C-alpha positions as CSV (number, residue, x, y, z in Angstrom):
1,G,81.7,110.4,139.4
2,F,84.4,107.8,140.0
3,A,84.9,105.5,143.0
4,S,86.8,102.2,143.4
5,T,87.2,99.3,145.7
6,D,89.1,96.0,145.9
7,N,86.4,94.4,148.0
8,L,84.2,92.5,145.5
9,S,81.5,91.4,147.9
10,P,77.9,92.4,146.9
11,D,77.5,94.9,149.7
12,S,80.9,96.6,148.8
13,L,80.1,96.8,145.1
14,A,76.7,98.4,145.9
15,A,78.3,100.9,148.2
16,V,81.0,101.9,145.7
17,A,78.4,102.4,143.0
18,H,76.4,104.6,145.3
19,R,79.5,106.6,146.1
20,A,80.3,107.2,142.4
21,V,76.7,108.5,141.9
22,E,77.0,110.8,144.9
23,I,80.3,112.2,143.6
24,A,78.7,112.8,140.2
25,R,75.8,114.6,141.7
26,A,78.1,116.8,143.8
27,S,80.3,117.5,140.7
28,A,77.2,118.5,138.7
29,Q,76.7,121.5,140.9
30,A,79.8,123.1,139.2
31,K,79.3,121.9,135.7
32,K,79.5,124.4,132.8
33,A,77.5,122.2,130.3
34,D,75.9,118.8,130.2
35,I,78.1,115.9,129.4
36,V,77.2,114.0,126.2
37,L,78.9,110.7,125.6
38,A,79.5,109.7,122.0
39,S,77.5,106.6,121.2
40,E,79.1,103.2,121.1
41,T,77.8,99.8,120.1
42,K,77.3,96.9,122.6
43,I,80.3,94.5,122.4
44,I,80.7,91.0,123.8
45,D,84.3,89.7,123.3
46,T,87.3,87.9,124.8
47,W,90.7,88.9,123.5
48,V,94.3,87.8,124.4
49,S,97.3,89.5,122.9
50,P,99.4,87.0,120.8
51,F,102.7,85.6,122.0
52,K,104.9,82.7,121.1
53,I,106.5,81.9,124.5
54,D,104.6,82.5,127.7
55,P,107.0,84.6,129.8
56,F,105.6,83.1,132.9
57,S,106.5,79.6,131.8
58,T,110.2,80.5,132.4
59,S,112.0,80.0,135.7
60,V,113.5,82.6,138.0
61,E,116.8,80.8,137.6
62,Q,116.6,81.0,133.7
63,N,116.0,84.7,133.9
64,L,118.7,85.4,136.4
65,D,121.2,83.5,134.3
66,L,120.3,85.6,131.3
67,L,120.8,88.9,133.2
68,L,124.0,87.7,134.9
69,R,125.6,86.6,131.6
70,A,124.8,90.0,130.0
71,D,126.2,91.7,133.1
72,A,129.4,89.6,133.0
73,E,129.9,90.4,129.3
74,A,129.6,94.1,129.9
75,R,131.8,94.1,133.1
76,S,134.5,92.3,131.3
77,V,135.3,95.5,129.4
78,K,138.1,97.4,131.1
79,G,136.9,100.8,132.3
80,I,133.3,99.8,133.0
81,T,132.2,101.0,136.5
82,L,128.6,99.9,136.7
83,V,126.2,97.7,134.8
84,E,122.4,97.4,135.2
85,A,120.5,94.7,133.4
86,S,116.7,94.3,133.8
87,L,113.9,92.0,132.7
88,H,110.2,92.8,133.0
89,M,107.2,90.6,132.4
90,R,103.6,91.5,133.0
91,R,100.2,90.0,132.4
92,V,97.1,92.1,132.9
93,R,93.6,90.9,132.6
94,Q,90.7,93.4,132.4
95,I,87.0,92.8,132.5
96,F,84.9,95.7,131.2
97,L,81.1,95.7,131.9
98,S,78.9,98.6,130.9
99,T,75.3,99.6,131.3
100,E,75.1,99.6,127.5
101,G,75.5,95.8,127.7
102,S,79.1,95.4,126.7
103,A,81.1,92.6,128.3
104,I,84.8,92.6,127.3
105,D,87.4,90.2,128.7
106,Q,90.9,91.4,127.6
107,T,94.3,90.1,128.5
108,R,97.6,91.7,127.5
109,V,101.1,90.2,127.9
110,V,104.1,92.6,128.0
111,T,107.8,91.7,128.0
112,G,110.7,94.1,128.3
113,A,114.5,93.9,128.8
114,G,117.6,96.1,128.6
115,I,121.1,96.8,129.8
116,E,122.8,100.0,130.8
117,T,126.5,100.4,131.1
118,Y,128.4,103.2,132.9
119,S,132.0,104.3,132.8
120,F,133.3,106.8,135.4
121,Q,136.6,108.6,134.8
122,N,137.4,111.5,137.1
123,S,134.4,113.8,137.0
124,D,133.1,112.4,133.6
125,I,130.3,109.8,133.5
126,Q,129.5,108.2,130.2
127,K,126.7,105.8,129.6
128,R,125.5,103.4,126.8
129,S,122.2,101.6,126.8
130,Y,120.7,98.8,124.7
131,P,118.3,98.3,123.0
132,N,117.2,101.7,124.4
133,S,117.7,103.8,127.5
134,F,115.4,103.8,130.5
135,R,115.1,100.0,130.8
136,G,115.4,98.9,127.2
137,Q,112.8,97.7,124.7
138,Y,109.2,96.8,125.7
139,Q,106.6,95.2,123.5
140,L,103.3,93.3,123.5
141,K,105.1,90.0,123.1
142,G,106.2,87.0,125.1
143,Y,109.6,85.7,126.0
144,E,110.5,85.6,122.3
145,L,111.4,89.2,122.6
146,L,114.5,88.2,124.5
147,D,115.7,86.1,121.6
148,E,115.1,89.0,119.2
149,I,117.1,91.7,121.1
150,R,120.1,89.4,121.9
151,L,121.0,91.1,125.2
152,V,124.1,88.9,126.0
153,E,125.6,89.1,122.5
154,T,125.4,92.9,122.4
155,A,126.5,93.7,126.0
156,R,130.2,93.9,125.3
157,H,129.9,96.2,122.3
158,I,127.7,98.6,124.2
159,A,130.1,98.6,127.1
160,E,133.1,99.3,124.8
161,E,131.2,102.3,123.4
162,A,130.7,103.7,126.9
163,V,134.4,103.6,127.7
164,A,135.4,105.0,124.2
165,L,133.2,108.0,124.8
166,H,135.7,109.4,127.3
167,Q,138.2,109.8,124.5
168,A,135.7,111.3,122.1
169,E,135.5,115.0,121.3
170,Q,132.7,117.1,122.8
171,C,129.7,117.7,120.5
172,P,130.3,121.0,118.7
173,Q,127.9,123.9,119.1
174,G,126.0,125.6,116.2
175,K,123.6,124.8,113.4
176,R,123.9,121.4,111.8
177,S,121.9,118.7,110.0
178,V,120.9,116.1,112.6
179,I,120.0,112.5,111.9
180,L,118.1,110.9,114.8
181,E,118.2,107.1,115.1
182,S,114.9,105.5,115.6
183,S,114.7,105.2,119.4
184,Q,115.6,108.8,120.0
185,L,113.1,109.8,117.3
186,G,110.5,107.8,119.1
187,L,110.9,109.9,122.2
188,Q,110.9,113.0,120.1
189,I,107.5,111.9,118.8
190,H,106.3,111.1,122.3
191,E,107.1,114.5,123.7
192,S,106.5,116.9,120.8
193,I,103.5,115.1,119.1
194,G,102.0,112.5,121.4
195,H,101.4,114.7,124.5
196,P,100.2,117.8,122.7
197,I,97.5,115.9,120.8
198,E,95.8,114.6,124.0
199,L,92.5,116.4,123.8
200,D,92.0,116.7,127.5
201,R,95.2,118.8,127.7
202,V,93.9,120.9,124.8
203,L,90.6,121.6,126.5
204,G,92.2,122.3,129.9
205,M,90.7,119.2,131.6
206,E,94.1,117.8,132.5
207,A,97.1,120.0,133.2
208,N,98.4,119.0,136.7
209,Y,101.2,116.6,135.7
210,A,102.8,118.1,132.6
211,G,100.9,121.1,131.4
212,T,98.5,121.8,128.5
213,S,99.1,122.0,124.7
214,F,100.0,124.5,122.1
215,L,97.6,122.7,119.7
216,T,94.5,124.8,120.4
217,L,91.3,123.7,118.5
218,D,91.7,126.4,115.8
219,K,94.9,124.6,114.6
220,L,93.1,121.4,113.6
221,R,93.4,121.0,109.8
222,N,94.9,124.5,109.7
223,L,98.5,124.0,111.0
224,R,101.5,123.0,109.0
225,Y,102.9,120.7,111.7
226,G,105.8,119.3,109.5
227,S,107.2,118.9,106.1
228,E,105.2,117.1,103.4
229,I,107.0,113.8,104.1
230,V,105.9,113.8,107.7
231,N,103.0,111.4,108.3
232,V,102.0,110.4,111.9
233,V,99.3,108.0,113.0
234,A,97.8,107.0,116.3
235,D,97.2,103.3,115.9
236,A,96.2,100.9,118.6
237,R,95.3,98.0,116.3
238,L,97.3,94.8,116.3
239,E,98.0,95.3,112.6
240,H,100.2,98.2,113.4
241,G,102.5,96.1,115.6
242,P,103.0,94.7,119.1
243,G,103.4,98.1,120.8
244,L,102.6,99.1,124.4
245,G,99.8,101.1,122.9
246,T,98.3,98.1,121.2
247,F,95.0,96.7,122.6
248,A,91.6,95.5,121.4
249,Y,89.4,97.9,123.4
250,D,90.1,101.0,125.5
251,D,88.7,101.5,129.0
252,E,85.4,102.9,127.7
253,G,84.8,99.8,125.6
254,V,85.7,101.5,122.3
255,P,87.5,99.3,119.7
256,A,91.1,100.0,118.8
257,Q,91.4,102.3,115.8
258,R,93.9,104.1,113.5
259,T,93.7,107.9,113.3
260,D,95.7,110.2,111.1
261,I,97.4,112.8,113.3
262,I,99.6,114.4,110.7
263,K,98.9,113.8,107.0
264,D,101.5,115.1,104.5
265,G,102.7,117.6,107.1
266,Q,99.2,118.9,107.9
267,F,97.8,118.6,111.5
268,T,94.6,116.4,111.2
269,G,93.7,114.8,114.4
270,Y,93.7,114.6,118.3
271,L,93.4,111.7,120.7
272,S,89.8,111.8,122.1
273,S,87.4,110.1,124.4
274,R,83.6,109.6,124.3
275,E,83.2,112.8,126.4
276,T,85.5,115.0,124.3
277,A,84.8,113.7,120.7
278,A,82.1,116.3,120.1
279,A,84.6,119.2,120.8
280,I,86.3,118.4,117.5
281,G,83.2,117.7,115.5
282,E,83.4,113.9,115.8
283,N,80.5,111.6,116.6
284,R,82.8,108.8,117.9
285,S,85.8,108.5,120.2
286,N,88.9,107.2,118.6
287,G,89.5,104.9,121.6
288,T,92.3,106.2,123.7
289,M,91.0,106.1,127.3
290,R,93.1,104.0,129.7
291,A,93.8,103.7,133.4
292,D,96.8,102.1,134.9
293,G,94.8,100.3,137.5
294,W,91.4,99.6,139.0
295,N,91.7,102.5,141.5
296,R,92.4,105.2,138.9
297,I,90.1,107.0,136.5
298,P,90.7,106.5,132.8
299,L,92.5,109.3,131.0
300,I,93.2,110.1,127.4
301,R,96.5,108.3,126.8
302,M,98.8,107.8,123.8
303,T,98.3,104.6,121.9
304,N,101.0,103.8,119.3
305,I,102.0,107.3,118.0
306,S,104.2,106.5,115.0
307,L,106.0,108.3,112.2
308,L,105.4,106.3,109.0
309,P,108.5,105.2,107.1
310,G,110.0,106.9,104.1
311,T,112.1,105.7,101.3
312,W,115.8,106.1,102.3
313,S,118.3,103.5,103.4
314,L,120.4,104.7,106.4
315,D,123.6,104.3,104.3
316,D,122.2,106.6,101.6
317,L,121.0,109.1,104.1
318,I,124.4,109.4,105.7
319,A,126.1,109.5,102.3
320,S,123.9,112.5,101.2
321,T,124.7,114.5,104.4
322,D,127.6,116.9,103.9
323,D,127.8,118.3,107.5
324,G,125.8,116.7,110.2
325,I,125.6,114.7,113.4
326,L,124.0,111.3,113.9
327,M,122.6,111.0,117.4
328,E,121.8,107.8,119.2
329,T,119.8,106.8,122.3
330,N,118.2,109.3,124.7
331,R,120.1,110.5,127.7
332,S,117.9,113.5,128.8
333,W,114.9,115.5,127.8
334,S,113.2,118.8,128.6
335,I,110.2,120.4,127.1
336,D,107.9,123.3,128.2
337,D,104.4,122.8,129.6
338,R,102.8,123.5,126.2
339,R,105.1,121.1,124.4
340,Y,106.6,123.7,122.1
341,H,110.2,124.4,123.1
342,F,112.4,121.4,123.7
343,Q,116.0,120.2,124.4
344,F,117.2,116.6,124.2
345,G,120.5,115.0,125.0
346,C,121.7,111.7,123.6
347,E,124.3,109.1,124.7
348,L,126.4,109.1,121.6
349,G,127.0,111.1,118.4
350,W,128.8,110.5,115.1
351,E,130.0,113.5,113.2
352,I,129.3,113.3,109.5
353,K,131.5,115.1,106.9
354,N,131.1,114.7,103.2
355,G,128.8,111.7,103.5
356,K,131.0,109.7,105.9
357,K,131.0,109.1,109.7
358,V,134.4,110.6,110.7
359,R,134.5,110.6,114.5
360,M,132.6,109.7,117.7
361,L,131.2,112.6,119.7
362,K,130.3,112.7,123.4
363,N,127.5,114.5,125.1
364,P,125.5,115.3,121.9
365,S,122.4,117.4,122.2
366,Y,119.9,119.4,120.1
367,S,117.1,121.9,120.8
368,G,114.3,123.5,118.8
369,I,110.7,124.6,118.5
370,T,108.3,121.7,117.7
371,T,106.8,122.9,114.4
372,E,110.0,124.4,113.1
373,F,111.8,121.1,113.9
374,W,109.2,118.9,112.1
375,N,109.1,121.2,109.1
376,S,112.9,120.8,108.8
377,C,112.5,117.0,108.2
378,D,113.7,116.3,104.7
379,A,114.4,112.5,104.7
380,I,113.0,109.4,106.5
381,C,114.4,105.9,106.3
382,D,112.3,103.0,105.0
383,Q,110.4,100.2,106.6
384,N,113.6,98.1,106.9
385,H,114.9,100.6,109.5
386,W,111.5,101.1,111.2
387,T,111.1,99.9,114.8
388,L,108.0,100.1,117.1
389,W,109.6,101.2,120.4
390,G,107.9,100.8,123.8
391,T,107.8,103.5,126.4
392,P,106.8,101.9,129.7
393,N,106.9,104.9,131.9
394,C,104.7,107.7,130.5
395,G,103.3,109.7,133.4
396,K,100.1,111.7,133.5
397,G,97.4,112.7,135.9
398,Q,97.1,113.5,139.6
399,P,97.3,111.0,141.4
400,S,99.9,110.0,139.0
401,Q,99.4,107.2,136.5
402,T,102.1,105.4,134.6
403,M,101.1,104.0,131.2
404,G,102.9,102.2,128.4
405,T,102.9,103.8,124.9
406,G,104.4,102.8,121.6
407,H,106.3,104.9,119.0
408,G,107.2,103.6,115.6
409,A,110.1,105.4,113.8
410,A,112.9,105.0,111.3
411,P,116.0,107.2,111.3
412,A,115.3,110.7,109.9
413,R,117.2,113.8,109.0
414,F,116.4,117.4,110.1
415,R,118.1,120.4,108.7
416,N,119.6,123.5,110.4
417,V,119.1,122.3,114.0
418,T,120.8,123.9,117.0
419,V,123.2,121.4,118.5
420,G,125.7,121.1,121.4
421,I,124.1,123.4,124.0
422,A,122.9,121.1,126.7
423,Y,126.2,119.8,128.1
424,A,128.4,122.7,127.0
């Protein structure tokens, strides 16, 4: 049973607790089996995510000046029609108390920023975003993130690319090798690995917002998800990086953990909760339950779902590609309600011939089947090219909840991929 209130008076708290028990008793009339929660130890802790510069120590004027300077740089490029620059700062403090005796005080500080440039020419609209599309880059950091991404210094270059796309050739159709830069690969991970491994989708407990999953229980440790170089983890620990899926404890009081999801191409793990862990033979949750506010029930959510880096440099990867397309920055995505058939569009492409980038391509897209696509991966760039991207707008549940997730990735190559269909 779940109930909530923003009235913290003693009478109100007693009433909302009583209401939760009433809902639980009513729901029990339709239960199929008793609920057994995986055990968890009592925890007393206070945790604050690390940052160098408190974003709330900055002034409104300072932040507006940054955004306006980036906007001016982009709009100075002839042919730019519209520029959108944004800055996001958030501090969330959660206090978790349980009947098991846990008392956890946890504070997370998130900063995000980005710029999107648009060029309209007749009926053609081209767009370039930085550092990523859909509002930029978000991390569990302070204001130092703004110094790292250099929004003002990059704005003009991004705007020039948006204008240049009008003169570029249309992405060809057919089968090609595809190299995905890391932010696009991060979204690919999100949609075709992150969502289908949510165990509540697999068990049919959550299907309202975006469907179920093709990863039925019989596939655990039996499915060849990807090629042997594909290794994916779910890692909420700070050691993994300052991702939007980084925390100390989830909303069931379970400590952050690292779980192997795909090991040497083999499917090895789901995202679980204390209620669902037993369904996959585990005696402990791997700590993924989160709610986006006090008035929402916690759900199984992605933490940082990351593809581990390989051994290639990007230059060597391009040089070893005879006929391919490098695709950058997501523009659109579509995937079925079991997370198996997908189609993605990107903002910009580069045609590769005989190991060299030869021309810019507009409206690049690719499509495929999840397991076929990941099994076609034959090269992944190294740690020097690896970035932990933040996705601030992952939706799930009904009523809808929006959660931040993280996805680490380096550019990777996939062979024999269908390209050029989405915007034909």
